[in-house]
N, C-alpha and C positions, 0 to 999 in steps of 0.2 A: 476464355477459359475460366471456369468457375473455381475459385479457391475455397477449400473447406473451412468451416469456422470451428473454433474451439472456445471454451470458456477459460478466461484467465482471471486470477485474483490479484489485485494491486493494493498496495498499502500507501497511504499518504501521511505526511507529517509536515508541520510548520511551527516555528516558534519565533518568527520575526514578523512584525507588522500586523496586519489584519489576518490572523492565522486561519480562521474558518474561511474567509473570503479567498485566501490563497489556494486552499484545497478545492473549494467550489470552482474556481477559475480553471485549475488543472483538470478537474473532472470534465468540465464543460468543453475544454479544448480537446481532450481525448475523445469525447463523444461527438465532436463536430465534423469529423471526416467520414470517409466510407469504410475505414479499416477497423474501427472499434465502435461498439454499440453498448451503452450502459444497460445492464440488466438489473442490478440491485446495488444500493449504497447503504452503508451502515450509518448509525448516528455518529456524531462527533464526540470525542472523548478528550478530557483534559488529563494529561499524563506528565509525570515528572521526567526530567532529562535522564537519559540512559548513557552510560559510558563516561562521557565528559559532563560532570555534574554542575559546573559553575556556569549556568546559563538559565534562561527563562524556561518556564514550562511549555509543553507542546500541546497542540491539538492534533489528534490522529484520527484517521478513518480508514475504512477499507471499502473496496467496490469490486463487483464482479462485472466483467465485460465479455461480450462475445467479440471475437476478433478473427480476421483472416491473416493477420501478420504472423510470421515465424518468430521465435523467441528473440533473435538478434535484431530483427527489424522493430519489434515491439520495444526493445531496450533503446534503440536509436530514437524512436518516437518519444519515449518518456524523457530521455535526456534532452532532446530538442525543446520539449515543453518546459522542463526545468530551466533551461537557458533562456527561453523566450520570456519566462516570468521573472527573470532576474536573479536566479540562484548564482551565488558566488562561491568559489572554492573556499573552504574553511578547514579547521582542524577536524580530524576524524571524530565523528559523532558530535560535532559542534553545532552551533546555531545555523539554521537554514530557513530561507524563505519558503522553500518547497522541497520536498523529497518524495520521489515516487519509486517504490520498490516493486518488482515483479515477484510475487509469492509462488504462484502456480501457473501452469500453462497446459491446459488440456489433460490434466492428470498424468502428464509425462515428466520424465527427468530430462535435463539438458545440462551439459557442462562444457564450458569454453573458458578461455582466458578472461573474458569479459563478464560472464554470466553463469550462475549456477541456479538451476530450478529443480526441486523446490528451493526456496530461499534457505540457505544453510543454517541460519540462526532463528528461524521462524518459531520453533518450539521454546525458545528461551525468552521471548519478548512479549510481556503482557500487553505492551502498547500496540502490538500487532494482533495478538490472539483475542483480546477483548473485542475490538471492532469486527474482526473476522468472525468471531462467534456470533455476533449480532446478526449476521446475514447467512452464515454457512456453518452452523454448529456440528453438522454431521459430515462435513468435508473430511475425507481421509487423506492424510499426508504422511507417508512413511509408516503406515500401519497403525497410526493413532488418529482419532478424530480430533477436530479442533477443541471440542468440549473436553475430551480426555486430556489433551495437552494442557489446556487451561487449568484443569483441576490440580495439576502438579506444580504450578508456580504461584507466586505471590502477586496479587492484583489490588491490594488495599488502597493504593494511592490513585487509582484510576476511576474517574467518574464521568458519566454522561453529562454533557453540558449544553448541547444544542440539539433541537429537533432538526430534521433534515427538510429543507425547502428547495429541492432541485426540480 
């Protein structure tokens, strides 16, 4: 049976160890199976910590993937990769080796105890909006494009730091 594909937007962050390499490894692992195929990847951005401020700066990026996974299976895959790469539980918004967030899934909404799509705080976070704008400025989420949402928030401390070599 053929499973339909949808496009999903994922956000990546790391502030422990080799930050860019952690994200590159996560993207590579997601792209290595039959359920996800990388379509487009943003540049890498140096971003200040958000929420819990007493920690090192982050590297953030976003990517668009084509997937046959339903939202909950996609979440399971993302969590498994975080675990495989060595992510340890920490304080909320604290330091992390790798973080993978599902931002969108096929332009649809999804709500469960484990997962809300689109990501409920997407429009508040420059560290997500800036890299997502890099690859999908016209993506409409909740009646606003990424470009429109980005124009409403402060992004002064975010800078592109690495070209992409995937």
